[in-house]
TILUMMAR-553808 format. One record per residue (C-alpha): x, y, z; residue in three letters. Coordinates in steps of 0.05 Angstrom, whole numbers, plus 5000, padded with zeros to 4 digits. Layout:
XYZAla;...
***
This chain:
199290283913Unk;194890873903Unk;187690953923Unk;182790863865Unk;174890973859Unk;174190183862Unk;177990113926Unk;177190364000Unk;182090874019Unk;188890584032Unk;189090854105Unk;182190554120Unk;184489854092Unk;190789864134Unk;186390054198Unk;181889524179Unk;187588984173Unk;191089254238Unk;184589074278Unk;184088364254Unk;186187864305Unk;189287424252Unk;194887554205Unk;193488024148Unk;197888274092Unk;197588744038Unk;201688653970Unk;202888973908Unk;204288713841Unk;211188713806Unk;210688683728Unk;215988503676Unk;216888923612Unk;211088563581Unk;206588793636Unk;205988053666Unk;206487933739Unk;212987653762Unk;212987763835Unk;209188133894Unk;212188663944Unk;209688644014Unk;206589344025Unk;203389264095Unk;202888714148Unk;199188784213Unk;202188594283Unk;198487954283Unk;201687734218Unk;208387954245Unk;207487514305Unk;205086974259Unk;211686974217Unk;215987064278Unk;219587664247Unk;219488444256Unk;214788834208Unk;220789264190Unk;224688624160Unk;218888474119Unk;215389064088Unk;218189284025Unk;221188584001Unk;218988133949Unk;215387423957Unk;220987073921Unk;226287443969Unk;222687274031Unk;219986554021Unk;224386283960Unk;223185573984Unk;215885593973Unk;215985923901Unk;215185293866Unk;209185013904Unk;203885423863Unk;203285993912Unk;205586553860Unk;200986293806Unk;195086303852Unk;196487023871Unk;197487243798Unk;190686873786Unk;187187253837Unk;189587933816Unk;188187743743Unk;181187453749Unk;178987893805Unk;176387253841Unk;177987133917Unk;180786453936Unk;181386043997Unk;187385594004Unk;189985114063Unk;197484964065Unk;202284614110Unk;209284834108Unk;215384514143Unk;220584984109Unk;226585374140Unk;222686034126Unk;215585854143Unk;213085274185Unk;205585114204Unk;198784914184Unk;195185524154Unk;189185734121Unk;189886324070Unk;184286734045Unk;186687213981Unk;182587783962Unk;184188233901Unk;185588953918Unk;187889443864Unk;194189203827Unk;194988683884Unk;191588333939Unk;189988294012Unk;191187594044Unk;188587384110Unk;192286774140Unk;190286364199Unk;194685914243Unk;189985284242Unk;193985014303Unk;191985624346Unk;184485654318Unk;179185764372Unk;172785434364Unk;168786064343Unk;165286114284Unk;168286814266Unk;172586524214Unk;171686034156Unk;177185594183Unk;172785584245Unk;167085314210Unk;170984784171Unk;173784554240Unk;166884474267Unk;164884104205Unk;170783654213Unk;169383484283Unk;162683304262Unk;165082834211Unk;169982494256Unk;169481784280Unk;171281974353Unk;167082304396Unk;169383014421Unk;166783514475Unk;168684144509Unk;166884204578Unk;167384844623Unk;168584744697Unk;163485074744Unk;166685284812Unk;163785484876Unk;165086074917Unk;171785754948Unk;173985614876Unk;172784884879Unk;170284514816Unk;163184294832Unk;160984094761Unk;162284194682Unk;157584454632Unk;158084184560Unk;159484754511Unk;160484314453Unk;159483594429Unk;160383324356Unk;155582904322Unk;159682274334Unk;160282414411Unk;152182504417Unk;151181864375Unk;156181474420Unk;152581724483Unk;145881534453Unk;143482264453Unk;142982884409Unk;147283444406Unk;141683914425Unk;140383494489Unk;147583524510Unk;149884204496Unk;149084664553Unk;147184114602Unk;150483944666Unk;155183324668Unk;152983124738Unk;145783224730Unk;145182784663Unk;150382294664Unk;149381954730Unk;155181354737Unk;159281584678Unk;159582304710Unk;161581994776Unk;167681604748Unk;169982164704Unk;169082774750Unk;175282664790Unk;179782604730Unk;176383224695Unk;177683614758Unk;185183414761Unk;186183584688Unk;182584254694Unk;187084454756Unk;193684154736Unk;193384204660Unk;196383444657Unk;193483014600Unk;189282424625Unk;188681804580Unk;184981154602Unk;180880534578Unk;174680514616Unk;169379964620Unk;161980094628Unk;158379924691Unk;154879324658Unk;161479114623Unk;158679134556Unk;162479684527Unk;169879924534Unk;171580664522Unk;177980984509Unk;178281724534Unk;182882314533Unk;182482934572Unk;186783554559Unk;185984274581Unk;184984754522Unk;183785394559Unk;182185644630Unk;177585154661Unk;176184844592Unk;177284124583Unk;176983794516Unk;174283024518Unk;175682574462Unk;172681914468Unk;170981284426Unk;167880614435Unk;173380094430Unk;169179484451Unk;169979124377Unk;177079334381Unk;178179034451Unk;174478434434Unk;178878384367Unk;185078404410Unk;182777874457Unk;181177404399Unk;187977564375Unk;190877404441Unk;186776764444Unk;189076584378Unk;196676734394Unk;195776334461Unk;193175754417Unk;198875824372Unk;203975844427Unk;200275224458Unk;200674874391Unk;208675044386Unk;209374754456Unk;206174134437Unk;209674134369Unk;216574224409Unk;214073654459Unk;212573194402Unk;219273354368Unk;223073224435Unk;219472554444Unk;221072354372Unk;228372544374Unk;228672184441Unk;225071534415Unk;228471504346Unk;235571414378Unk;233170874426Unk;235370154400Unk;233669714461Unk;227469664507Unk;231469944564Unk;233670574522Unk;225870654503Unk;223870624575Unk;229171144594Unk;226871584538Unk;219671514558Unk;221771694631Unk;226272264616Unk;222472614560Unk;215172334548Unk;213072394626Unk;215373114629Unk;212873324563Unk;205973064584Unk;206273394654Unk;205872734687Unk;207772614760Unk;208871854755Unk;209471364700Unk;208770614687Unk;209170154625Unk;205369544625Unk;206069004569Unk;201568434555Unk;205567764560Unk;202667044559Unk;195667334576Unk;197367784633Unk;199568504644Unk;207268564662Unk;210369184692Unk;216469334652Unk;218270044674Unk;215870544727Unk;218171224746Unk;215471664808Unk;210871114835Unk;211070884909Unk;214070174922Unk;207869884950Unk;203970094885Unk;209769844842Unk;208769134875Unk;201169174862Unk;202769294788Unk;208168744783Unk;203668284744Unk;195968314734Unk;191067904695Unk;187868234634Unk;181368114671Unk;182768544731Unk;178769214742Unk;184869664738Unk;183670094678Unk;190369934647Unk;188069224635Unk;181669404597Unk;185369894560Unk;190469344538Unk;184768894513Unk;180569444477Unk;185969904453Unk;181570484475Unk;184771054520Unk;181471234589Unk;182371864625Unk;180571924698Unk;180672664724Unk;179972564800Unk;180972034857Unk;173371924858Unk;173471704783Unk;179471244793Unk;175870914854Unk;169370824815Unk;173770434763Unk;175469954815Unk;169469834858Unk;172169254897Unk;177169574951Unk;179868844964Unk;182968784890Unk;183469534876Unk;190369764855Unk;192370384899Unk;192871074865Unk;198571304909Unk;199572024912Unk;196472164843Unk;190072524830Unk;189072414760Unk;191071874710Unk;191171764632Unk;190971014611Unk;194171034540Unk;194270414490Unk;201070254465Unk;198470044398Unk;201570014331Unk;200269664268Unk;193769414298Unk;197469074358Unk;196369274427Unk;203269164465Unk;200669414533Unk;198670084566Unk;202570724581Unk;199870994645Unk;201371724662Unk;199571964735Unk;198272724753Unk;199273064824Unk;192773494813Unk;186173314788Unk;185773474710Unk;180273614659Unk;183973274599Unk;181573744544Unk;181373534472Unk;188273804452Unk;191373464513Unk;188372794493Unk;190772854422Unk;198073014449Unk;197772414497Unk;195471934445Unk;201272234399Unk;206072064454Unk;203471324465Unk;203571214391Unk;210771424382Unk;212671064448Unk;208970424419Unk;212670464353Unk;219470554388Unk;217869974437Unk;215969514381Unk;222169724339Unk;226469574400Unk;223568934418Unk;224668684347Unk;232068924348Unk;232768584415Unk;230367934384Unk;234968024319Unk;240968174367Unk;239367514408Unk;239267124342Unk;245467474317Unk;249267344381Unk;247066594379Unk;249566554310Unk;256166924325Unk;257266404387Unk;255765824341Unk;260566024289Unk;266966164333Unk;270165594379Unk;266365484440Unk;272665344478Unk;280065264452Unk;284464664465Unk;289964634517Unk;296964634491Unk;303164274519Unk;308764774525Unk;304765384514Unk;298665814539Unk;294166204497Unk;288466734504Unk;283167014459Unk;279067654456Unk;273367824404Unk;270468524406Unk;264768604361Unk;263269264330Unk;256869064294Unk;249669224313Unk;243168914310Unk;242768294265Unk;249468434233Unk;255067874247Unk;262268024239Unk;266567634193Unk;272367554243Unk;274766894264Unk;280566504301Unk;282065814320Unk;287565354351Unk;288364694323Unk;291764134353Unk;296863784300Unk;300063294350Unk;303263274420Unk;307763864410Unk;304964174352Unk;298764624336Unk;296165124282Unk;294065834300Unk;289066144251Unk;286066834251Unk;281967124190Unk;277067644169Unk;271367554114Unk;269768254084Unk;262868494105Unk;258468504166Unk;252668054149Unk;249567354159Unk;252667174094Unk;259467404115Unk;258766984176Unk;256666394140Unk;262766444092Unk;266866514158Unk;264165854185Unk;265365504122Unk;272665734117Unk;274065584190Unk;271464884180Unk;274864764115Unk;281365064138Unk;281264604200Unk;279863964155Unk;285664104109Unk;290464244170Unk;288763594203Unk;290163234138Unk;297563454145Unk;298363954089Unk;303464494090Unk;301165214109Unk;301665444039Unk;297864824015Unk;292464934064Unk;291665624040Unk;291665443966Unk;286064913976Unk;281965374019Unk;282465923963Unk;280465443909Unk;274465203950Unk;272165933964Unk;272466123893Unk;268065533873Unk;262965613937Unk;262766373940Unk;265766693877Unk;264467393903Unk;266967303972Unk;273767573995Unk;277367434060Unk;283767494091Unk;287766974135Unk;294366854179Unk;295766144185Unk;301865894229Unk;304165154241Unk;307765174307Unk;312564604329Unk;313064824402Unk;318264274426Unk;323064494367Unk;321765234378Unk;320165364304Unk;314065524265Unk;311965594193Unk;307066144169Unk;303166404107Unk;299367034095Unk;293467134053Unk;292367924052Unk;292767914124Unk;297468364171Unk;303467934199Unk;303767694273Unk;307668034324Unk;312867654361Unk;316467864427Unk;323167564447Unk;326467874511Unk;325768644511Unk;324268704433Unk;317768604392Unk;317168634315Unk;313168364263Unk;314767644238Unk;317267694169Unk;312267204127Unk;311867264054Unk;305467584039Unk;300167273988Unk;293567573960Unk;287067493998Unk;282866903992Unk;278266933935Unk;283267133882Unk;283966683822Unk;290766433810Unk;293266623878Unk;299966313899Unk;302266243966Unk;309066084001Unk;311265814067Unk;315966194110Unk;319565874169Unk;321166284231Unk;324166154302Unk;319966134364Unk;324366184425Unk;322365944495Unk;318766464535Unk;316766904473Unk;309967194463Unk;306567144393Unk;300367584379Unk;295867494316Unk;290367994306Unk;285168264254Unk;286068954218Unk;280869264255Unk;285869304315Unk;290969694276Unk;287870114216Unk;281570434186Unk;280771014135Unk;283571544180Unk;288971084216Unk;294370834175Unk;296970114182Unk;303870364193Unk;302370764250Unk;297770204278Unk;303369704271Unk;308470124308Unk;302970244363Unk;302169484366Unk;309469274373Unk;310469834424Unk;304669534465Unk;306968834461Unk;314069064481Unk;311669344545Unk;306568854563Unk;307368374621Unk;311067734605Unk;308667034613Unk;301267154612Unk;297067154545Unk;291367434578Unk;295268044609Unk;298468144540Unk;291668224510Unk;289268674568Unk;295169144555Unk;294269164485Unk;287169404489Unk;288669924548Unk;294970224509Unk;290870594456Unk;293170204399Unk;289770344332Unk;283670734314Unk;279571084369Unk;273471014364Unk;273970374331Unk;269870254267Unk;270869484255Unk;270668824295Unk;277368604328Unk;279567914344Unk;286567814382Unk;289667114396Unk;295867144438Unk;300266574454Unk;306166504506Unk;311365974494Unk;315165584552Unk;309665634600Unk;305165014623Unk;298164974619Unk;294465364674Unk;293264954738Unk;
***
């Protein structure tokens, strides 16, 4: 590149570039055949530029831009350089590179020079705060526009080298505003002389950073606890510390609000989980005892209680039905109380309104007469909660606490939710208990209260209900005397588990007994019973096994109506009695046939319902094989022992899913003494 009248001598330009502390380069255009600029050749590079690029000048000078930095050719840099040369207008550009050939944050100022340009490039990451560069001025502008406060402090040392103060050499506009001062007031001032308490709290960390070079960052609260600051101190030069600070009071307040909200959400989740646990425990409780057990095991710990009692209203009095964690003397006092008693539970049972007593003093004030007062025992606070559901107050749930308690609104809501769930479960269980009592009474009324004693045989019976609540099974059995040495054994099963099925069972039992006593044969008895069932209950279905036994002769006649055959043990063998099978009762046009069989002395005869030997998962063949094996190995001579052995031998389905009736008879043994 030759000198021209419009340019300074090239040697002078090179000398000027070499004296610049920042990187400087001189480049010449490379033109194509048509005269357009296609590249640039690096003509000169100062030492600062070589350091900047991290490569010796000899490796760079004389090479083209495309050759030196091929991975930046397409980012608009070459067109920018061509524009500077063509338009003769200087430009400034800030770029950030993270390339294999060049990496950093740079400011480029490009000036046309002859058929080329001079470029001055500044590494902004190493830029000082002086205003001798445009980049420096931009940095000052940026700092003034920042949200955070920024200051430069220079350490002042005494003759011994100890830091005694700091002088502010720079403060941006945000920093002055955060400090409640102006930049003019702060710059050049002494830290200790003007900042008082703030200077005292920061002086130690500033000295530490200035001496060690380690970064220090903390959150500080103002002496009056009205503001919270986040500060960062870093050494940026010898005895120069940069201070970045911002007011984070609003941020901290927001975080605290989030924390409070999160705590509220967690508390709500805990309450929800407790309610779910209580609900799950109470839903599965069927009887009052199960409800009380759930209340003691789940409600009390969920509510945080130290002790718990359940008092129910019965015949105008308050009666203790459950207690946990209470002292024996207090339990005795609570056994039965009139509804007029000053004990708070009595009033709650009358009004249905809860009452919360947070201290022993409040508890004592509720019962002013020491002579009639119920002792609080070891408790320090109480929640008296009405067991109310459907407009009816069943009684009071009392939860006692080992420490005084405030009972805030959320806790009161939780406690009332617990009590409502407990009341619903308790009412449900009391109704269930009443239904079970009715069902049990009905079952007992429909089955024989006692079986007759037979001459020449002993018998035993066992009924195992599987039904629940108000359901009543349709299984039945009977022993009917037919003469001095004759009897009939009956066992049957009406389809279904309901009051209707039980009623049908009662009708069949009575009708069959009447036809048997009239002297009809087993097949005739079964035919007449079937016809009557079709007339009275056309939709009903039942199975039955009817045996007429002549004990003195050792013979019997039997008939089956869709029922599994009896099992007979003679000697060491046990097998099914081969009776001709007929259709179940309730089938129109059904025909039944008598089958005679031998009943040897000292034999055991077992009648049963199908629930003993089969269900959907257990085949009747397997069940019959199990039953025969159990009868074969059962003790001889005692029908009770035979039934016990059958039930303990694992015969049939496990667990059972149906009612079971078993009637066993031992021949050749006299009546029990």
